[in-house]
C-alpha positions in Angstrom: 26.3 -20.1 -1.1 29.1 -19.6 1.5 28.6 -21.7 4.4 28.1 -19.8 7.8 30.9 -19.2 10.0 30.9 -22.0 12.7 32.5 -19.6 15.1 29.5 -17.0 14.8 27.3 -18.2 17.2 25.1 -15.1 16.8 24.2 -16.0 13.2 21.0 -18.2 12.3 22.9 -21.1 10.6 20.0 -21.4 8.3 20.3 -17.8 7.2 21.7 -17.1 3.9 24.9 -15.5 3.9 24.0 -13.5 0.7 24.4 -15.9 -2.4 20.6 -16.6 -2.3 18.7 -13.9 -0.6 16.2 -12.1 -2.9 16.6 -8.5 -1.9 14.1 -6.1 -2.0 14.8 -2.7 -3.6 13.7 0.1 -1.2 14.1 4.2 -1.6 13.9 5.4 2.5 14.1 8.9 3.8 16.7 9.3 6.4 16.4 12.8 7.1 16.8 13.6 10.6 16.7 9.9 11.4 19.8 8.5 14.0 22.0 6.0 12.2 24.7 4.4 14.4 28.3 3.7 12.5 30.4 1.4 14.5 34.0 1.8 13.2 36.0 4.5 12.3 38.0 3.1 9.6 38.0 3.8 5.6 34.8 1.5 5.2 32.7 3.1 8.1 34.1 6.8 6.2 32.8 5.5 3.1 29.0 5.0 4.9 29.5 8.1 6.6 29.9 10.2 3.6 26.7 8.5 1.9 24.5 8.8 5.5 25.7 12.7 5.4 24.6 13.1 1.6 21.2 11.5 2.9 20.5 14.1 5.8 20.7 11.2 8.3 21.8 12.0 12.0 25.1 9.9 12.2 26.6 8.8 15.4 30.0 7.1 15.2 30.9 5.1 17.8 34.6 4.2 17.6 38.0 4.7 19.6 39.9 6.2 16.7 38.5 7.3 13.3 40.0 8.8 10.2 40.9 12.3 9.7 37.7 13.2 7.7 35.3 11.5 10.2 37.3 13.8 12.6 36.7 16.6 10.4 32.8 15.6 10.1 32.8 15.7 13.8 34.7 19.1 14.3 31.7 20.5 11.9 28.9 18.9 13.6 28.2 17.0 10.9 28.3 13.8 12.7 28.5 12.9 16.6 31.4 11.3 17.2 31.4 8.8 20.8 35.1 8.3 21.2 34.9 4.5 22.9 34.3 1.2 22.3 30.5 -0.1 21.6 28.2 -0.6 24.5 24.8 -2.1 24.8 22.6 0.5 24.6 24.2 2.2 22.1 21.3 1.5 19.5 18.6 2.5 21.7 17.7 5.4 19.1 19.0 3.7 16.1 16.9 3.6 12.9 19.7 2.0 11.0 23.0 0.3 12.2 26.0 -0.1 10.4 28.9 -2.5 11.7 31.9 -1.3 10.1 35.0 -2.6 12.6 37.7 -5.1 11.6 36.7 -7.0 14.7 34.8 -9.8 14.0 33.8 -10.0 17.6 32.7 -6.7 17.9 30.6 -6.9 14.9 29.1 -10.0 16.3 27.9 -7.9 19.1 26.7 -5.1 17.5 24.9 -7.4 15.2 23.5 -9.3 18.2 21.9 -6.1 19.5 20.6 -4.6 16.2 18.9 -8.1 15.8 17.4 -8.1 19.4 15.9 -4.9 18.6 14.3 -5.6 15.5 16.7 -2.8 13.6 18.0 -3.1 10.4 21.9 -3.7 10.1 24.6 -3.5 7.2 27.9 -5.3 8.3 30.6 -4.0 5.8 32.1 -7.0 4.0 29.8 -9.3 6.2 26.8 -10.5 4.2 25.9 -13.2 6.9 25.2 -10.4 9.4 23.2 -8.0 6.9 19.5 -7.5 6.6 20.2 -4.5 4.3 23.0 -3.7 1.9 24.2 -0.8 -0.2 24.0 -0.7 -3.7 25.8 1.4 -6.1 24.0 5.1 -6.6 24.0 7.5 -9.3 22.6 10.5 -8.2 21.5 13.4 -10.7 19.4 16.0 -8.9 16.1 14.1 -8.0 17.0 11.0 -10.2 18.5 8.5 -8.0 19.7 5.2 -9.8 20.6 2.1 -7.2 22.7 -1.2 -8.9 23.4 -3.9 -6.8 24.5 -7.5 -7.9 23.0 -9.0 -4.4 26.6 -9.2 -3.2 27.7 -11.1 -5.8 30.1 -8.6 -7.5 29.7 -5.2 -5.9 32.7 -4.3 -8.7 30.3 -5.0 -11.3 27.3 -2.9 -9.5 30.1 0.2 -9.9 30.6 -0.4 -13.4 27.4 -0.6 -14.4 26.3 2.5 -12.5 28.9 4.6 -14.2 27.2 3.4 -17.4 23.8 4.3 -16.4 25.5 7.9 -15.6 26.1 8.3 -19.0 22.8 7.1 -20.4 21.1 9.6 -18.2 23.1 12.4 -18.6 20.5 15.5 -18.6 17.7 13.6 -16.8 18.2 15.7 -13.5 17.5 19.1 -15.3 14.8 17.3 -16.8 13.1 16.1 -13.5 13.6 19.5 -11.8 11.6 21.4 -14.8 8.8 18.4 -14.2 8.5 18.9 -10.8 7.0 22.3 -11.1 4.0 20.7 -13.0 3.2 18.0 -10.4 0.5 20.4 -8.8 -1.2 21.8 -11.6 -1.6 17.9 -13.0 -3.0 16.6 -9.7 -5.6 19.3 -9.3 -6.5 19.4 -13.2 -7.1 15.7 -13.9 -9.4 14.0 -11.3 -8.4 10.4 -11.4 -5.4 8.4 -11.1 -5.8 7.0 -14.6 -5.9 10.3 -16.2 -2.7 11.5 -14.2 -0.9 8.6 -14.9 -1.7 8.8 -19.1 -0.8 12.6 -19.1 2.7 11.7 -17.0 3.6 9.0 -19.6 2.8 11.3 -22.7 5.0 13.7 -21.0 8.0 11.3 -20.4 7.7 10.3 -24.0 8.0 13.9 -25.2 11.5 13.7 -27.0 11.4 17.3 -27.9 10.6 18.5 -24.4 13.5 16.3 -22.9 16.0 17.5 -25.5 15.1 21.0 -24.8 15.3 20.6 -21.0 18.7 18.6 -21.5 20.1 21.5 -23.4 19.4 23.9 -20.8 16.2 25.8 -22.5 13.8 25.3 -19.9 11.4 28.0 -21.2 10.8 25.7 -24.3 10.8 22.8 -22.5 8.0 24.1 -20.1 6.1 25.2 -22.8 6.1 22.1 -24.7 5.2 20.1 -21.7 2.2 22.5 -21.2 1.3 21.7 -24.7 1.0 18.2 -23.7 -1.2 18.9 -20.4 -3.4 21.4 -22.4 -3.9 18.9 -25.4 -4.4 15.9 -23.3 -8.1 14.4 -23.7 -10.0 14.3 -20.4 -12.8 12.2 -20.1 -16.2 12.9 -18.0 -13.9 12.0 -14.7 -13.5 8.3 -15.2 -10.1 6.6 -15.5 -12.0 4.1 -17.4 -12.2 3.6 -21.1 -15.0 5.3 -23.1 -16.3 2.1 -24.2 -16.4 0.8 -20.4 -18.2 3.8 -19.4 -21.5 2.8 -21.2 -23.7 0.6 -19.3 -26.6 -1.3 -21.6 -28.9 1.5 -21.0 -26.5 4.5 -20.0 -25.0 5.5 -16.9 -27.7 8.0 -16.1 -30.3 5.2 -16.2 -28.1 3.2 -14.1 -28.2 5.5 -11.3 -32.1 6.2 -11.8 -32.6 2.6 -11.4 -30.7 2.1 -8.4 -32.3 5.0 -7.0 -35.6 3.8 -7.6 -34.8 0.4 -6.0 -33.4 2.1 -3.1 -36.7 4.4 -2.7 -39.0 1.8 -3.1 -37.4 -0.4 -0.6 -37.3 2.4 2.2 -40.8 2.8 1.9 -41.8 -0.3 3.7 -39.0 -0.5 5.9 -38.8 0.6 9.6 -35.5 -0.1 10.5 -32.8 -0.3 7.4 -29.0 -0.7 7.7 -26.3 -0.3 5.2 -23.3 -2.9 5.4 -20.0 -1.2 4.2 -16.1 -2.2 4.3 -15.2 1.1 3.0 -14.5 0.1 -0.5 -15.9 2.4 -3.5 -19.0 0.2 -4.6 -19.9 0.6 -0.6 -19.2 4.1 -0.3 -21.3 4.7 -3.3 -24.1 3.0 -2.4 -23.9 4.5 1.1 -24.2 8.2 -0.7 -27.1 7.0 -2.6 -29.2 5.3 0.6 -28.0 8.8 2.7 -29.8 10.9 0.1 -33.1 9.3 1.4 -32.0 8.7 5.0 -29.0 10.7 6.2 -29.1 8.9 9.5 -29.2 5.4 8.5 -27.5 2.8 10.5 -24.0 1.9 8.8 -22.1 -1.2 9.9 -18.8 -2.3 9.4 -17.3 -5.3 10.7 -13.9 -5.3 12.2 -12.5 -8.9 12.4 -9.1 -7.3 13.7 -7.2 -8.5 10.8 -7.9 -5.6 8.5 -5.3 -3.1 7.1 -3.9 -0.1 8.9 -5.0 2.0 5.9 -8.8 0.6 6.1 -9.2 1.4 10.1 -7.8 5.0 9.3 -9.8 5.7 6.1 -12.8 4.4 7.8 -12.1 6.8 10.9 -11.4 9.5 8.4 -14.8 8.8 6.3 -17.0 8.3 9.6 -15.9 11.8 10.5 -16.4 13.4 7.3 -19.7 12.1 6.4 -20.7 12.4 10.0 -22.0 8.4 9.9 -24.2 6.8 12.1 -21.4 4.1 12.6 -21.9 0.7 14.4 -18.6 -1.2 14.6 -19.4 -5.1 15.0 -16.6 -7.0 16.4 -15.8 -10.9 17.0 -16.7 -12.1 20.5 -13.0 -12.8 20.8 -9.7 -10.9 20.6 -7.5 -11.6 17.8 -4.8 -13.1 20.7 -7.3 -15.0 22.2 -8.7 -16.4 18.9 -5.3 -17.5 17.5 -4.1 -18.8 21.3 -7.2 -21.1 21.0 -7.5 -22.1 17.3 -4.3 -20.9 15.7 -4.1 -18.8 12.3 -7.5 -20.1 11.1 -7.0 -17.5 8.2 -4.3 -20.1 6.8 -5.7 -23.7 8.3 -9.5 -22.8 7.9 -10.7 -19.7 6.2 -14.3 -20.3 5.9 -14.5 -20.6 9.7 -12.4 -17.6 10.1 -15.0 -15.6 8.1 -17.7 -17.1 9.8 -16.3 -16.3 13.4 -14.7 -13.0 12.7 -17.1 -11.4 10.4 -20.2 -13.3 9.3 -21.3 -14.2 13.1 -20.6 -10.5 14.0 -22.4 -8.7 11.1 -25.3 -11.1 11.5 -25.8 -10.3 15.3 -26.2 -6.2 14.3 -28.5 -7.3 11.2 -30.5 -9.3 13.3 -32.1 -5.9 14.7 -33.4 -4.8 11.2 -35.4 -5.5 8.8 -33.9 -4.1 5.4 -30.1 -4.6 4.4 -28.7 -2.6 1.8 -25.3 -4.5 0.2 -23.4 -3.2 -2.6 -22.2 -6.7 -4.1 -22.4 -6.3 -8.0 -22.6 -9.0 -10.6 -19.7 -7.8 -12.3 -17.4 -8.2 -9.4 -16.5 -12.2 -10.4 -18.2 -15.5 -11.1 -19.4 -16.3 -7.9 -22.0 -13.5 -8.1 -22.7 -13.4 -11.9 -26.5 -14.7 -11.2 -26.8 -12.5 -8.2 -30.7 -11.2 -7.6 -31.4 -7.6 -7.0 -33.3 -8.3 -3.8 -33.8 -11.5 -2.0 -35.0 -12.8 1.7 -31.7 -13.4 3.6 -31.9 -15.9 6.6 -29.6 -15.3 9.0 -28.3 -18.0 11.0 -30.7 -17.5 14.0 -33.4 -18.2 11.4 -34.9 -14.7 11.2 -35.1 -13.3 7.5 -34.7 -10.1 6.4 -35.3 -8.3 3.2 -31.5 -7.9 1.2 -31.5 -5.3 -1.4 -28.3 -5.0 -3.9 -29.1 -1.8 -5.6 -26.0 -1.9 -7.6 -26.4 -5.4 -9.0 -26.5 -4.3 -12.5 -23.3 -1.8 -11.9 -20.0 -2.4 -13.4 -16.9 -1.0 -12.0 -16.5 1.6 -14.7 -20.3 2.9 -13.4 -18.9 2.9 -9.7 -16.1 4.9 -10.5 -17.9 7.3 -12.8 -20.6 7.9 -10.1 -17.7 8.4 -7.8 -15.6 10.8 -9.5 -19.0 13.0 -10.2 -19.9 13.1 -6.6 -16.4 13.6 -5.0 -16.4 10.0 -3.4 -13.0 9.0 -1.5 -11.3 6.3 -2.8 -9.6 3.8 -0.1 -5.8 4.4 -0.3 -4.7 0.7 -1.4 -6.6 1.0 -4.6 -3.6 3.1 -5.9 -1.4 0.1 -4.8 -3.1 -2.6 -7.1 -5.8 -3.8 -4.8 -9.2 -4.0 -6.4 -11.0 -6.0 -3.7 -9.9 -5.2 0.1 -10.9 -7.2 2.7 -8.1 -8.7 5.9 -4.6 -8.2 5.1 -3.5 -11.9 5.5 -6.1 -13.0 2.7 -5.8 -10.0 0.5 -3.5 -9.6 -2.2 -3.3 -6.8 -5.5 -4.5 -7.9 -8.3 -3.3 -4.5 -10.6 -6.2 -4.6 -13.0 -7.1 -8.3 -13.9 -10.6 -8.6 -15.2 -12.3 -10.5 -11.9 -12.1 -7.8 -9.2 -12.1 -10.3 -6.5 -8.9 -12.6 -7.8 -7.0 -11.1 -5.1 -9.1 -12.3 -2.3 -8.3 -15.7 -0.6 -5.7 -16.1 -3.3 -4.3 -19.7 -3.9 -7.3 -20.9 -2.2 -10.7 -22.2 -3.9 -12.5 -19.9 -1.6 -14.2 -17.3 -3.0 -16.8 -15.8 -0.7 -16.7 -15.1 3.1 -20.3 -16.4 3.5 -22.2 -13.2 4.1 -23.5 -12.8 0.5 -24.0 -16.7 -0.6 -26.9 -17.1 -2.5 -28.2 -20.4 -3.8 -30.0 -21.8 -6.6 -33.4 -20.7 -5.3 -32.3 -16.9 -4.5 -32.2 -17.3 -1.1 -28.9 -16.9 1.2 -27.0 -19.8 2.1 
């Protein structure tokens, strides 16, 4: 690692200058986004060429520029601000390029970019870079980026050139396949089916060879043959073996319906808790078949993923839910100012204050509680009873029912696919159990659905669904 320049007071002395950075690869749509390039020499021209190709809105700030940049400005492909950089030039920027030969000027640009939280690339100055430019090969929709993390950019260029030879014809292939996306999206109901058919198409050497040789008609027919011949399941992405419940999927649903109907006969104030995960929505759909106006409780801890809140709002409107949003006594700001980041230091207490307590305050108004907890979710729930008398913190007892206790994840998916139950968007990003953002990580299909909750700790329950060996809560 190169030692930071001691004269650069704007650079954090503890920050890497490139050698030990773990760079995160990212494809970014810069169409119409303002990119400010400070400097007008050869290095700036190289970046401006790339940015114009990416359809960015480019502003060049420099007293002098190359003939090429001047020509770009005359053709209105870029905006040229003919002066030195001044404070405020980055007010509209999405990305900043510092490409001057003046270290002091680059320092000023870097300082303002950092103060505004803007990504910056300082040409040949890794200490001031929060983004770097890889060597890029483009062929139609195909974009291959190669980086050596700043170790040897020339090597990245040579690798890019080799990759370009290996991938010749892929641009034409991808243009062909783009036309099949809509058909596959509408024809196959689940993510798993769509994924599998795309892999089968990608592995079709005859179709690829035809596309690469320019015979799009034959290539298209071969791709269509793959789609038409792909075996579709009954709507679930799970394997046929997984779909079989001990007594059959139909019996599984009927048992749940019987449990719900019998419980509602003796209840005057039922309630369903729902975190907007697939099992909860399946349960909610079943309960609403008996009681369309049943009260639904969602606890907003203040730490949810934005995707969860947006999805909750969408479902609440589309399903016309009788929704109650339970909230903690204190805002996140007040909570953290008084107690710090409890989700790091004491997650049990954090859940008690921000999830269990607010939920129980609503449950206290009811006599029957439906929850979508299942035995197959993990070891902590393997002995889950179908029903129990749950004692709340205030001493009140509420009857709690787990109609899906004996359901597998495959059962949940099969019902969801059959009844068009919407899915939380984070499932497609590898999450299998979705709670608060700081305490939830992707699991990418491991057997225990709840492995990603409170990852790295011994905690596996928030406390709301804990059952002791007597069959009672707590």
